[in-house]
C-alpha positions in Angstrom: 103.4 -6.2 100.8 106.5 -8.1 100.6 106.0 -11.8 100.5 108.2 -14.1 102.2 111.7 -14.4 101.1 111.6 -11.5 99.5 113.5 -8.1 100.0 112.1 -5.6 102.7 113.4 -2.6 104.4 111.2 -2.6 107.7 109.0 -4.8 109.5 105.6 -3.1 108.3 106.3 -4.6 105.1 106.0 -8.0 106.2 102.8 -8.1 108.3 100.6 -9.4 106.0 102.4 -12.6 106.5 102.1 -13.7 109.9 105.0 -14.3 111.9 107.2 -12.4 109.7 109.8 -9.7 110.1 112.0 -8.0 108.2 115.7 -9.5 109.0 119.2 -9.5 107.3 120.7 -12.4 106.2 124.1 -13.6 105.9 124.4 -12.0 102.9 123.6 -8.7 104.4 120.2 -8.6 102.1 117.1 -7.9 104.6 114.3 -9.9 103.6 110.9 -11.2 104.9 111.9 -14.1 107.0 109.9 -16.2 109.6 110.4 -15.1 113.3 112.7 -17.8 115.1 110.7 -20.6 116.7 111.4 -22.4 120.5 115.1 -23.5 120.6 115.9 -21.1 117.3 118.9 -18.6 117.6 117.1 -14.8 118.1 118.6 -11.7 118.3 118.0 -10.2 122.2 116.4 -6.5 122.8 113.2 -5.0 122.9 110.2 -5.6 120.4 111.0 -3.9 117.3 109.8 -0.5 116.6 106.2 -1.7 115.4 105.6 -4.0 118.7 106.5 -6.9 116.9 108.2 -9.7 119.3 111.8 -11.0 119.0 110.5 -14.9 118.6 106.9 -16.4 117.7 104.3 -15.6 120.0 104.8 -19.3 122.0 108.6 -18.0 123.1 110.5 -15.2 124.1 114.4 -14.5 123.1 116.7 -15.1 126.2 119.4 -12.8 126.3 122.0 -15.0 128.0 121.2 -17.9 125.6 120.3 -16.3 122.4 117.5 -18.9 121.7 113.5 -18.8 121.7 112.5 -20.2 125.2 109.3 -20.5 126.5 107.8 -17.6 128.6 108.9 -18.3 132.2 106.7 -19.5 135.0 105.8 -17.4 138.4 108.9 -17.1 140.5 111.5 -16.4 137.7 112.6 -13.3 136.3 110.3 -12.1 133.2 112.1 -12.2 129.5 111.0 -9.1 127.6 108.5 -8.6 130.2 106.8 -11.5 129.5 105.8 -14.2 131.5 103.8 -17.9 131.1 100.2 -18.2 131.0 99.0 -17.4 134.7 101.6 -15.4 135.7 102.5 -11.7 135.1 105.4 -9.6 135.3 105.9 -7.5 138.0 109.5 -5.3 139.4 111.1 -8.0 136.8 109.8 -11.3 138.1 107.2 -13.5 137.3 104.2 -13.5 139.6 101.3 -16.0 139.5 97.7 -14.2 139.0 95.7 -14.1 142.0 92.4 -15.9 142.5 89.0 -14.4 143.6 89.5 -12.3 146.6 93.3 -11.9 146.2 94.8 -8.2 146.5 95.3 -6.5 143.5 96.4 -3.0 142.2 95.8 -2.5 138.5 92.2 -2.0 137.3 92.9 -3.7 134.1 93.1 -6.9 135.9 96.1 -8.5 134.3 97.1 -9.4 137.9 94.1 -11.5 138.5 92.7 -15.1 136.9 91.1 -15.0 133.5 87.3 -14.2 134.3 88.3 -11.9 137.0 88.6 -7.9 137.4 90.4 -5.8 140.0 87.8 -4.1 141.6 88.3 -2.3 144.8 91.6 -3.9 145.0 90.8 -7.5 145.0 90.2 -9.8 142.2 86.3 -10.3 141.7 84.3 -12.0 139.1 83.5 -9.9 136.2 79.8 -8.6 136.0 77.8 -6.9 133.6 75.8 -3.9 134.5 
């Protein structure tokens, strides 16, 4: 693997050093660099070809501001299909996760609060066996 600051050709080479991706610098040379943090400039767009986000894990890249910002809360438009904790992205809008008894449609439970799953169309406490 490539170390931080060394030349690279794709993000996969930089994975060993967490929070790094392969980005071109002002001189045009691509090197393993830290992904931008909150408030830093970023390049909007989908995750790279390996699924790496444009910003560090606590941020998303706002396409208008071209800066890493906190994920949006419920009621705001999703950014990079991402929302703040306690919300999920549906139809490009962040929606609050459901509490026990709330309606849900996805068996994976992402519409429900932590510890709940979607069973028979309702957010339900998980149970074993």
